[in-house]
C-alpha atoms as an extended CHARMM CRD file, in Angstrom:
* protein
*
       239  EXT
         1         1  MET       CA              0.0000000000        0.0000000000        0.0000000000  PROA      1               0.0000000000
         2         2  ALA       CA              1.2160000000        3.5040000000       -0.8430000000  PROA      2               0.0000000000
         3         3  ILE       CA              2.4190000000        5.9240000000        1.8390000000  PROA      3               0.0000000000
         4         4  VAL       CA             -0.0490000000        8.7470000000        2.5560000000  PROA      4               0.0000000000
         5         5  TYR       CA              0.2890000000       12.3320000000        3.7450000000  PROA      5               0.0000000000
         6         6  GLY       CA             -2.7180000000       14.6020000000        4.1870000000  PROA      6               0.0000000000
         7         7  LYS       CA             -6.4420000000       14.0710000000        4.5120000000  PROA      7               0.0000000000
         8         8  SER       CA             -9.7560000000       14.9490000000        2.8350000000  PROA      8               0.0000000000
         9         9  SER       CA             -9.7800000000       18.2700000000        1.0250000000  PROA      9               0.0000000000
        10        10  GLN       CA            -10.1450000000       21.0250000000        3.5800000000  PROA      10              0.0000000000
        11        11  TYR       CA            -10.8880000000       23.4000000000        0.7100000000  PROA      11              0.0000000000
        12        12  LEU       CA            -13.9770000000       21.4400000000       -0.3620000000  PROA      12              0.0000000000
        13        13  ILE       CA            -15.1450000000       21.0810000000        3.2360000000  PROA      13              0.0000000000
        14        14  ARG       CA            -14.7760000000       24.8400000000        3.8270000000  PROA      14              0.0000000000
        15        15  MET       CA            -16.5410000000       25.7410000000        0.5870000000  PROA      15              0.0000000000
        16        16  GLU       CA            -19.4240000000       23.3320000000        1.2610000000  PROA      16              0.0000000000
        17        17  LYS       CA            -19.9500000000       24.8190000000        4.7280000000  PROA      17              0.0000000000
        18        18  LEU       CA            -19.7470000000       28.3590000000        3.3170000000  PROA      18              0.0000000000
        19        19  ALA       CA            -22.3760000000       27.5500000000        0.6620000000  PROA      19              0.0000000000
        20        20  GLN       CA            -24.6430000000       26.0330000000        3.3190000000  PROA      20              0.0000000000
        21        21  ARG       CA            -24.2220000000       29.1020000000        5.5240000000  PROA      21              0.0000000000
        22        22  LYS       CA            -25.0990000000       31.4170000000        2.6370000000  PROA      22              0.0000000000
        23        23  ALA       CA            -28.1500000000       29.2730000000        1.8160000000  PROA      23              0.0000000000
        24        24  ARG       CA            -29.3730000000       29.5990000000        5.4240000000  PROA      24              0.0000000000
        25        25  ILE       CA            -28.9710000000       33.3860000000        5.3050000000  PROA      25              0.0000000000
        26        26  PHE       CA            -31.0270000000       33.6130000000        2.1190000000  PROA      26              0.0000000000
        27        27  SER       CA            -33.6610000000       31.2900000000        3.5760000000  PROA      27              0.0000000000
        28        28  TYR       CA            -34.0740000000       33.7320000000        6.4940000000  PROA      28              0.0000000000
        29        29  LEU       CA            -34.3700000000       36.6550000000        4.0720000000  PROA      29              0.0000000000
        30        30  ILE       CA            -36.9500000000       34.7350000000        2.0250000000  PROA      30              0.0000000000
        31        31  THR       CA            -38.9840000000       34.1210000000        5.1880000000  PROA      31              0.0000000000
        32        32  ILE       CA            -38.9330000000       37.8370000000        6.0090000000  PROA      32              0.0000000000
        33        33  ALA       CA            -39.9370000000       38.7670000000        2.4480000000  PROA      33              0.0000000000
        34        34  VAL       CA            -42.8240000000       36.2690000000        2.4500000000  PROA      34              0.0000000000
        35        35  ALA       CA            -44.0230000000       37.5780000000        5.8090000000  PROA      35              0.0000000000
        36        36  PHE       CA            -43.9540000000       41.1720000000        4.5160000000  PROA      36              0.0000000000
        37        37  ILE       CA            -45.8790000000       40.2680000000        1.3380000000  PROA      37              0.0000000000
        38        38  SER       CA            -48.4300000000       38.2470000000        3.3330000000  PROA      38              0.0000000000
        39        39  ALA       CA            -48.9530000000       41.1790000000        5.6990000000  PROA      39              0.0000000000
        40        40  GLY       CA            -49.4420000000       43.5100000000        2.7390000000  PROA      40              0.0000000000
        41        41  ILE       CA            -51.9860000000       41.2210000000        1.0970000000  PROA      41              0.0000000000
        42        42  LEU       CA            -53.8500000000       40.7570000000        4.4050000000  PROA      42              0.0000000000
        43        43  THR       CA            -53.9380000000       44.5030000000        4.9590000000  PROA      43              0.0000000000
        44        44  ALA       CA            -55.3980000000       45.0170000000        1.4760000000  PROA      44              0.0000000000
        45        45  PHE       CA            -58.5080000000       43.0420000000        2.5160000000  PROA      45              0.0000000000
        46        46  PHE       CA            -59.3460000000       45.5260000000        5.2600000000  PROA      46              0.0000000000
        47        47  ARG       CA            -58.3130000000       48.8990000000        3.8670000000  PROA      47              0.0000000000
        48        48  GLU       CA            -57.0820000000       50.4710000000        0.6760000000  PROA      48              0.0000000000
        49        49  LEU       CA            -53.3380000000       50.4780000000        0.2890000000  PROA      49              0.0000000000
        50        50  SER       CA            -51.4440000000       53.6260000000       -0.6380000000  PROA      50              0.0000000000
        51        51  LEU       CA            -49.4090000000       53.7760000000       -3.8260000000  PROA      51              0.0000000000
        52        52  LEU       CA            -46.2520000000       53.6580000000       -1.7120000000  PROA      52              0.0000000000
        53        53  SER       CA            -47.4070000000       50.4680000000        0.0020000000  PROA      53              0.0000000000
        54        54  VAL       CA            -48.2350000000       48.8590000000       -3.3430000000  PROA      54              0.0000000000
        55        55  ALA       CA            -44.8260000000       49.8770000000       -4.6990000000  PROA      55              0.0000000000
        56        56  LEU       CA            -43.1120000000       48.3810000000       -1.6350000000  PROA      56              0.0000000000
        57        57  ILE       CA            -44.9890000000       45.1020000000       -2.0470000000  PROA      57              0.0000000000
        58        58  ILE       CA            -43.9960000000       44.9310000000       -5.7260000000  PROA      58              0.0000000000
        59        59  LEU       CA            -40.3820000000       45.6600000000       -4.7830000000  PROA      59              0.0000000000
        60        60  VAL       CA            -40.3910000000       42.9420000000       -2.1300000000  PROA      60              0.0000000000
        61        61  CYS       CA            -41.9320000000       40.4670000000       -4.6200000000  PROA      61              0.0000000000
        62        62  ALA       CA            -39.1000000000       41.2040000000       -7.0480000000  PROA      62              0.0000000000
        63        63  SER       CA            -36.6020000000       40.7910000000       -4.2100000000  PROA      63              0.0000000000
        64        64  LEU       CA            -38.2150000000       37.4690000000       -3.3060000000  PROA      64              0.0000000000
        65        65  ILE       CA            -37.5610000000       36.1500000000       -6.8110000000  PROA      65              0.0000000000
        66        66  TYR       CA            -33.9170000000       37.2380000000       -6.5540000000  PROA      66              0.0000000000
        67        67  LEU       CA            -33.4890000000       35.7800000000       -3.0610000000  PROA      67              0.0000000000
        68        68  THR       CA            -35.0230000000       32.4680000000       -4.1010000000  PROA      68              0.0000000000
        69        69  GLY       CA            -32.6070000000       32.2430000000       -7.0290000000  PROA      69              0.0000000000
        70        70  ARG       CA            -29.6320000000       32.8990000000       -4.7760000000  PROA      70              0.0000000000
        71        71  PHE       CA            -30.8800000000       30.3550000000       -2.2350000000  PROA      71              0.0000000000
        72        72  TYR       CA            -31.0800000000       27.5420000000       -4.8000000000  PROA      72              0.0000000000
        73        73  ARG       CA            -27.7450000000       28.5900000000       -6.2740000000  PROA      73              0.0000000000
        74        74  HSD       CA            -26.0010000000       28.0960000000       -2.9320000000  PROA      74              0.0000000000
        75        75  ILE       CA            -27.8370000000       24.8110000000       -2.3330000000  PROA      75              0.0000000000
        76        76  LEU       CA            -26.5020000000       23.6120000000       -5.7040000000  PROA      76              0.0000000000
        77        77  GLU       CA            -22.9880000000       24.8140000000       -4.8490000000  PROA      77              0.0000000000
        78        78  SER       CA            -23.1170000000       22.8870000000       -1.5840000000  PROA      78              0.0000000000
        79        79  LYS       CA            -24.1240000000       19.7000000000       -3.4170000000  PROA      79              0.0000000000
        80        80  LEU       CA            -21.3560000000       20.1860000000       -5.9940000000  PROA      80              0.0000000000
        81        81  PHE       CA            -18.6710000000       20.5860000000       -3.3330000000  PROA      81              0.0000000000
        82        82  ARG       CA            -19.9870000000       17.4900000000       -1.5310000000  PROA      82              0.0000000000
        83        83  SER       CA            -19.9380000000       15.5910000000       -4.8230000000  PROA      83              0.0000000000
        84        84  GLY       CA            -16.3680000000       16.7480000000       -5.4170000000  PROA      84              0.0000000000
        85        85  GLY       CA            -15.3650000000       15.3590000000       -2.0320000000  PROA      85              0.0000000000
        86        86  LYS       CA            -16.9310000000       11.9940000000       -2.8490000000  PROA      86              0.0000000000
        87        87  GLY       CA            -15.0650000000       11.9210000000       -6.1530000000  PROA      87              0.0000000000
        88        88  GLU       CA            -11.7600000000       12.5740000000       -4.4080000000  PROA      88              0.0000000000
        89        89  ASP       CA            -12.4870000000        9.7830000000       -1.9340000000  PROA      89              0.0000000000
        90        90  LEU       CA            -12.9240000000        7.3500000000       -4.8400000000  PROA      90              0.0000000000
        91        91  VAL       CA             -9.5670000000        8.3930000000       -6.3080000000  PROA      91              0.0000000000
        92        92  PHE       CA             -7.8760000000        8.1130000000       -2.9100000000  PROA      92              0.0000000000
        93        93  GLU       CA             -9.1820000000        4.5610000000       -2.4200000000  PROA      93              0.0000000000
        94        94  SER       CA             -7.7540000000        3.6350000000       -5.8180000000  PROA      94              0.0000000000
        95        95  LEU       CA             -4.3590000000        5.2950000000       -5.2830000000  PROA      95              0.0000000000
        96        96  LEU       CA             -3.9450000000        3.4760000000       -1.9610000000  PROA      96              0.0000000000
        97        97  LYS       CA             -3.5560000000        0.2740000000       -3.9760000000  PROA      97              0.0000000000
        98        98  LEU       CA             -0.2790000000        1.5190000000       -5.4810000000  PROA      98              0.0000000000
        99        99  PRO       CA              2.8560000000       -0.2550000000       -4.1430000000  PROA      99              0.0000000000
       100       100  SER       CA              4.6480000000        0.9550000000       -1.0160000000  PROA      100             0.0000000000
       101       101  ASN       CA              7.3410000000        2.7570000000       -3.0390000000  PROA      101             0.0000000000
       102       102  TYR       CA              4.7440000000        5.3900000000       -4.0300000000  PROA      102             0.0000000000
       103       103  ILE       CA              3.8430000000        8.3850000000       -1.8710000000  PROA      103             0.0000000000
       104       104  ILE       CA              0.4230000000       10.0860000000       -1.9970000000  PROA      104             0.0000000000
       105       105  PHE       CA              0.1270000000       13.7270000000       -0.9140000000  PROA      105             0.0000000000
       106       106  ARG       CA             -3.5090000000       14.6990000000       -0.4930000000  PROA      106             0.0000000000
       107       107  ASP       CA             -4.8730000000       18.2560000000       -0.5630000000  PROA      107             0.0000000000
       108       108  VAL       CA             -1.5850000000       20.0510000000       -1.2340000000  PROA      108             0.0000000000
       109       109  VAL       CA             -1.7170000000       23.8030000000       -0.5930000000  PROA      109             0.0000000000
       110       110  ILE       CA              1.1450000000       25.9430000000       -1.8910000000  PROA      110             0.0000000000
       111       111  PRO       CA              1.5020000000       29.2790000000       -0.0380000000  PROA      111             0.0000000000
       112       112  GLY       CA              0.5810000000       32.2840000000       -2.1480000000  PROA      112             0.0000000000
       113       113  VAL       CA             -1.2820000000       30.1390000000       -4.6900000000  PROA      113             0.0000000000
       114       114  LYS       CA             -5.0810000000       30.1220000000       -4.9100000000  PROA      114             0.0000000000
       115       115  GLY       CA             -6.8550000000       26.8000000000       -4.4190000000  PROA      115             0.0000000000
       116       116  ASN       CA             -5.3030000000       23.4070000000       -3.8010000000  PROA      116             0.0000000000
       117       117  ILE       CA             -3.9350000000       20.3570000000       -5.5990000000  PROA      117             0.0000000000
       118       118  ASP       CA             -6.1470000000       17.3160000000       -5.0340000000  PROA      118             0.0000000000
       119       119  PHE       CA             -3.3230000000       14.7590000000       -5.1610000000  PROA      119             0.0000000000
       120       120  VAL       CA              0.3850000000       14.6140000000       -5.8430000000  PROA      120             0.0000000000
       121       121  VAL       CA              1.7440000000       11.1150000000       -6.4000000000  PROA      121             0.0000000000
       122       122  SER       CA              5.4850000000       10.4800000000       -6.3670000000  PROA      122             0.0000000000
       123       123  GLY       CA              7.1020000000        7.1720000000       -7.2340000000  PROA      123             0.0000000000
       124       124  PRO       CA              9.6350000000        5.3690000000       -9.4220000000  PROA      124             0.0000000000
       125       125  ASN       CA              7.6480000000        6.3230000000      -12.5380000000  PROA      125             0.0000000000
       126       126  GLY       CA              7.5290000000       10.0680000000      -11.9540000000  PROA      126             0.0000000000
       127       127  ILE       CA              5.6780000000       12.8510000000      -10.1640000000  PROA      127             0.0000000000
       128       128  PHE       CA              1.9850000000       13.2630000000      -10.9660000000  PROA      128             0.0000000000
       129       129  CYS       CA             -0.1920000000       16.2950000000      -10.2330000000  PROA      129             0.0000000000
       130       130  ILE       CA             -3.7770000000       14.9880000000      -10.1570000000  PROA      130             0.0000000000
       131       131  GLU       CA             -6.9540000000       17.0520000000      -10.4260000000  PROA      131             0.0000000000
       132       132  VAL       CA            -10.2140000000       15.1720000000       -9.7780000000  PROA      132             0.0000000000
       133       133  LYS       CA            -13.6220000000       15.8780000000      -11.3130000000  PROA      133             0.0000000000
       134       134  ASN       CA            -16.7710000000       13.9560000000      -10.3970000000  PROA      134             0.0000000000
       135       135  HSD       CA            -18.9200000000       15.0060000000      -13.3660000000  PROA      135             0.0000000000
       136       136  ARG       CA            -20.9790000000       12.3420000000      -15.0960000000  PROA      136             0.0000000000
       137       137  GLY       CA            -21.5930000000       11.9760000000      -18.8300000000  PROA      137             0.0000000000
       138       138  LYS       CA            -19.5540000000       11.5550000000      -21.9930000000  PROA      138             0.0000000000
       139       139  ILE       CA            -16.2580000000       13.4900000000      -22.0200000000  PROA      139             0.0000000000
       140       140  THR       CA            -14.9850000000       14.5260000000      -25.4500000000  PROA      140             0.0000000000
       141       141  PHE       CA            -12.5860000000       17.0700000000      -26.9390000000  PROA      141             0.0000000000
       142       142  ARG       CA            -13.4210000000       19.2870000000      -29.9180000000  PROA      142             0.0000000000
       143       143  ASN       CA            -12.0900000000       22.6010000000      -31.2180000000  PROA      143             0.0000000000
       144       144  ASN       CA             -9.5520000000       22.8270000000      -28.3750000000  PROA      144             0.0000000000
       145       145  GLN       CA            -12.3070000000       22.4680000000      -25.7810000000  PROA      145             0.0000000000
       146       146  LEU       CA            -13.0490000000       19.7020000000      -23.3260000000  PROA      146             0.0000000000
       147       147  LEU       CA            -16.7880000000       18.9200000000      -23.4360000000  PROA      147             0.0000000000
       148       148  ARG       CA            -19.3210000000       16.9830000000      -21.4030000000  PROA      148             0.0000000000
       149       149  ASN       CA            -22.2880000000       15.6630000000      -23.4050000000  PROA      149             0.0000000000
       150       150  ASN       CA            -21.2190000000       18.1490000000      -26.1330000000  PROA      150             0.0000000000
       151       151  ASN       CA            -21.5530000000       21.0870000000      -23.7220000000  PROA      151             0.0000000000
       152       152  PHE       CA            -18.8630000000       23.3160000000      -22.2290000000  PROA      152             0.0000000000
       153       153  PHE       CA            -17.7580000000       22.7910000000      -18.6430000000  PROA      153             0.0000000000
       154       154  GLU       CA            -18.2880000000       25.5470000000      -16.0770000000  PROA      154             0.0000000000
       155       155  LYS       CA            -14.5470000000       26.3430000000      -16.1370000000  PROA      155             0.0000000000
       156       156  ASP       CA            -11.4040000000       25.5220000000      -18.0940000000  PROA      156             0.0000000000
       157       157  PHE       CA            -10.1000000000       22.3840000000      -16.3640000000  PROA      157             0.0000000000
       158       158  MET       CA             -7.1060000000       22.1420000000      -18.7140000000  PROA      158             0.0000000000
       159       159  LEU       CA             -5.9710000000       25.6200000000      -17.7220000000  PROA      159             0.0000000000
       160       160  GLN       CA             -6.5270000000       24.7600000000      -14.0520000000  PROA      160             0.0000000000
       161       161  ILE       CA             -4.4470000000       21.5720000000      -14.0080000000  PROA      161             0.0000000000
       162       162  ASN       CA             -1.6820000000       23.0940000000      -16.1520000000  PROA      162             0.0000000000
       163       163  SER       CA             -1.4610000000       26.0030000000      -13.7210000000  PROA      163             0.0000000000
       164       164  GLN       CA             -1.3320000000       23.6440000000      -10.7230000000  PROA      164             0.0000000000
       165       165  SER       CA              1.3520000000       21.5450000000      -12.3860000000  PROA      165             0.0000000000
       166       166  ARG       CA              3.4070000000       24.6340000000      -13.1770000000  PROA      166             0.0000000000
       167       167  ASN       CA              3.1930000000       25.8370000000       -9.5720000000  PROA      167             0.0000000000
       168       168  LEU       CA              4.2460000000       22.4170000000       -8.3170000000  PROA      168             0.0000000000
       169       169  ASN       CA              7.1410000000       22.3710000000      -10.7840000000  PROA      169             0.0000000000
       170       170  GLU       CA              8.3400000000       25.7040000000       -9.4650000000  PROA      170             0.0000000000
       171       171  LEU       CA              8.1170000000       24.4510000000       -5.8760000000  PROA      171             0.0000000000
       172       172  LEU       CA              9.9570000000       21.1880000000       -6.5500000000  PROA      172             0.0000000000
       173       173  GLY       CA             12.4080000000       22.9010000000       -8.9040000000  PROA      173             0.0000000000
       174       174  GLN       CA             14.1310000000       24.2320000000       -5.8130000000  PROA      174             0.0000000000
       175       175  VAL       CA             15.3050000000       20.6960000000       -5.0020000000  PROA      175             0.0000000000
       176       176  LEU       CA             14.8940000000       18.7850000000       -8.2900000000  PROA      176             0.0000000000
       177       177  GLU       CA             16.6800000000       19.8350000000      -11.4490000000  PROA      177             0.0000000000
       178       178  GLU       CA             15.7210000000       17.2610000000      -14.0770000000  PROA      178             0.0000000000
       179       179  HSD       CA             12.2330000000       15.8900000000      -13.5230000000  PROA      179             0.0000000000
       180       180  ARG       CA              9.0090000000       17.6250000000      -14.4250000000  PROA      180             0.0000000000
       181       181  VAL       CA              5.5760000000       17.0710000000      -12.9600000000  PROA      181             0.0000000000
       182       182  GLU       CA              3.0150000000       15.3190000000      -15.1550000000  PROA      182             0.0000000000
       183       183  PRO       CA             -0.4730000000       16.9250000000      -15.0350000000  PROA      183             0.0000000000
       184       184  VAL       CA             -3.3360000000       14.4040000000      -14.8500000000  PROA      184             0.0000000000
       185       185  LEU       CA             -7.0660000000       15.1710000000      -15.0650000000  PROA      185             0.0000000000
       186       186  VAL       CA             -9.1430000000       12.2960000000      -13.6610000000  PROA      186             0.0000000000
       187       187  PHE       CA            -12.9090000000       11.8280000000      -13.9640000000  PROA      187             0.0000000000
       188       188  SER       CA            -14.0040000000        9.6790000000      -11.0360000000  PROA      188             0.0000000000
       189       189  ASN       CA            -17.7560000000        9.2720000000      -11.5160000000  PROA      189             0.0000000000
       190       190  PRO       CA            -18.6280000000        5.6340000000      -12.3750000000  PROA      190             0.0000000000
       191       191  LYS       CA            -21.2170000000        6.9330000000      -14.8750000000  PROA      191             0.0000000000
       192       192  THR       CA            -18.6390000000        8.8760000000      -16.8890000000  PROA      192             0.0000000000
       193       193  TRP       CA            -17.2530000000        7.7810000000      -20.2450000000  PROA      193             0.0000000000
       194       194  VAL       CA            -14.0190000000        9.4350000000      -21.4580000000  PROA      194             0.0000000000
       195       195  SER       CA            -13.7510000000        9.3550000000      -25.2540000000  PROA      195             0.0000000000
       196       196  LEU       CA            -10.7130000000       11.3200000000      -26.4770000000  PROA      196             0.0000000000
       197       197  PRO       CA             -8.5440000000       11.1260000000      -29.6060000000  PROA      197             0.0000000000
       198       198  SER       CA             -5.4660000000       10.5230000000      -27.4110000000  PROA      198             0.0000000000
       199       199  LEU       CA             -4.5780000000       10.1480000000      -23.7600000000  PROA      199             0.0000000000
       200       200  SER       CA             -2.7040000000       13.4650000000      -23.6850000000  PROA      200             0.0000000000
       201       201  ILE       CA             -4.5210000000       16.6900000000      -24.5770000000  PROA      201             0.0000000000
       202       202  GLN       CA             -2.7940000000       20.0800000000      -24.3690000000  PROA      202             0.0000000000
       203       203  HSD       CA              0.0190000000       18.5290000000      -22.3030000000  PROA      203             0.0000000000
       204       204  VAL       CA             -2.5020000000       17.0290000000      -19.8490000000  PROA      204             0.0000000000
       205       205  HSD       CA             -3.2030000000       13.3130000000      -19.3920000000  PROA      205             0.0000000000
       206       206  VAL       CA             -7.0080000000       12.9980000000      -19.3170000000  PROA      206             0.0000000000
       207       207  MET       CA             -8.5730000000        9.7130000000      -18.2120000000  PROA      207             0.0000000000
       208       208  HSD       CA            -11.1700000000        7.9140000000      -16.1440000000  PROA      208             0.0000000000
       209       209  LEU       CA            -10.3390000000        6.6540000000      -12.6750000000  PROA      209             0.0000000000
       210       210  ARG       CA            -10.5630000000        3.0580000000      -13.9370000000  PROA      210             0.0000000000
       211       211  VAL       CA             -7.2260000000        3.4060000000      -15.7680000000  PROA      211             0.0000000000
       212       212  LEU       CA             -5.3730000000        5.8010000000      -13.4270000000  PROA      212             0.0000000000
       213       213  ASN       CA             -3.2760000000        3.2940000000      -11.4660000000  PROA      213             0.0000000000
       214       214  ASN       CA             -2.3990000000        1.3400000000      -14.5790000000  PROA      214             0.0000000000
       215       215  PHE       CA             -1.3230000000        4.5650000000      -16.2960000000  PROA      215             0.0000000000
       216       216  ILE       CA              0.9880000000        5.5020000000      -13.4050000000  PROA      216             0.0000000000
       217       217  LEU       CA              2.5260000000        2.0350000000      -13.0900000000  PROA      217             0.0000000000
       218       218  LYS       CA              3.2710000000        1.7530000000      -16.8050000000  PROA      218             0.0000000000
       219       219  ARG       CA              5.1050000000        5.0690000000      -17.1350000000  PROA      219             0.0000000000
       220       220  ARG       CA              8.8010000000        4.8230000000      -17.9340000000  PROA      220             0.0000000000
       221       221  PRO       CA             10.8770000000        4.2510000000      -14.7780000000  PROA      221             0.0000000000
       222       222  LEU       CA             12.8230000000        7.3070000000      -13.6490000000  PROA      222             0.0000000000
       223       223  SER       CA             15.4370000000        8.0830000000      -11.0650000000  PROA      223             0.0000000000
       224       224  ILE       CA             13.2070000000        9.8790000000       -8.5520000000  PROA      224             0.0000000000
       225       225  ASN       CA             14.4860000000       10.9400000000       -5.1300000000  PROA      225             0.0000000000
       226       226  ASN       CA             11.3060000000       10.0840000000       -3.2410000000  PROA      226             0.0000000000
       227       227  THR       CA             12.8620000000       10.8720000000        0.1250000000  PROA      227             0.0000000000
       228       228  LEU       CA             13.6490000000       14.4200000000       -0.9610000000  PROA      228             0.0000000000
       229       229  ILE       CA             10.1690000000       14.9540000000       -2.4290000000  PROA      229             0.0000000000
       230       230  GLU       CA              8.6170000000       13.5470000000        0.7410000000  PROA      230             0.0000000000
       231       231  ARG       CA             10.6570000000       15.9670000000        2.8690000000  PROA      231             0.0000000000
       232       232  VAL       CA              9.4820000000       18.9430000000        0.7830000000  PROA      232             0.0000000000
       233       233  LEU       CA              5.7920000000       18.1720000000        0.1820000000  PROA      233             0.0000000000
       234       234  LYS       CA              4.7240000000       16.7800000000        3.5530000000  PROA      234             0.0000000000
       235       235  GLY       CA              4.9690000000       20.3330000000        4.8810000000  PROA      235             0.0000000000
       236       236  PHE       CA              2.2600000000       21.4750000000        2.4500000000  PROA      236             0.0000000000
       237       237  VAL       CA             -0.5080000000       19.0990000000        3.5180000000  PROA      237             0.0000000000
       238       238  VAL       CA             -2.7570000000       19.0840000000        6.5860000000  PROA      238             0.0000000000
       239       239  GLN       CA             -2.0820000000       16.0560000000        8.8010000000  PROA      239             0.0000000000
């Protein structure tokens, strides 16, 4: 079994809690708006409302529509972050099956760099920077764009993983001169089908979780100083 440093993504946990907190705030505001509208409607049964009162009720109704939209948006964000955590757990369970001469660094945070790296795997076959996505559907590539069910993703994952890999290269470049990090984009959802013209797209290895371990193990053996990498990276994960 591979050696492990780090634990479940603190970034995803924080973002899920933040989305839930925002959803609760908007639910309170929705309750207040509904109460105000109900009071206005009830008042209208007993006496004629002024133009100002009618205008206020219309304004609150419009606000209610906006608040409801924001509420469901944050509920969706919370579910997406939770789904992302589940996807990372699936990848972690798979990576654990690598031999004991591999080291897994989970939830790597580089100071001064936004976001985190889901996994860094170091072993006799190289250093791999792994970004996990738990989207379901058919993954294809057309016109320099990664697509899901022929639709664009919500962000440029290729740019994201290339940026993470570059940051990791700069960090490890302080102690390693020859070896470069290999960026890997992994889709972990069991209901995802990755159909690409080649394994490597725009310098990124894109694959489904089913083939990840096999891909790592079959890379050309390299002279990797795992002890040195371990010494550097274990300080950038939460134990």
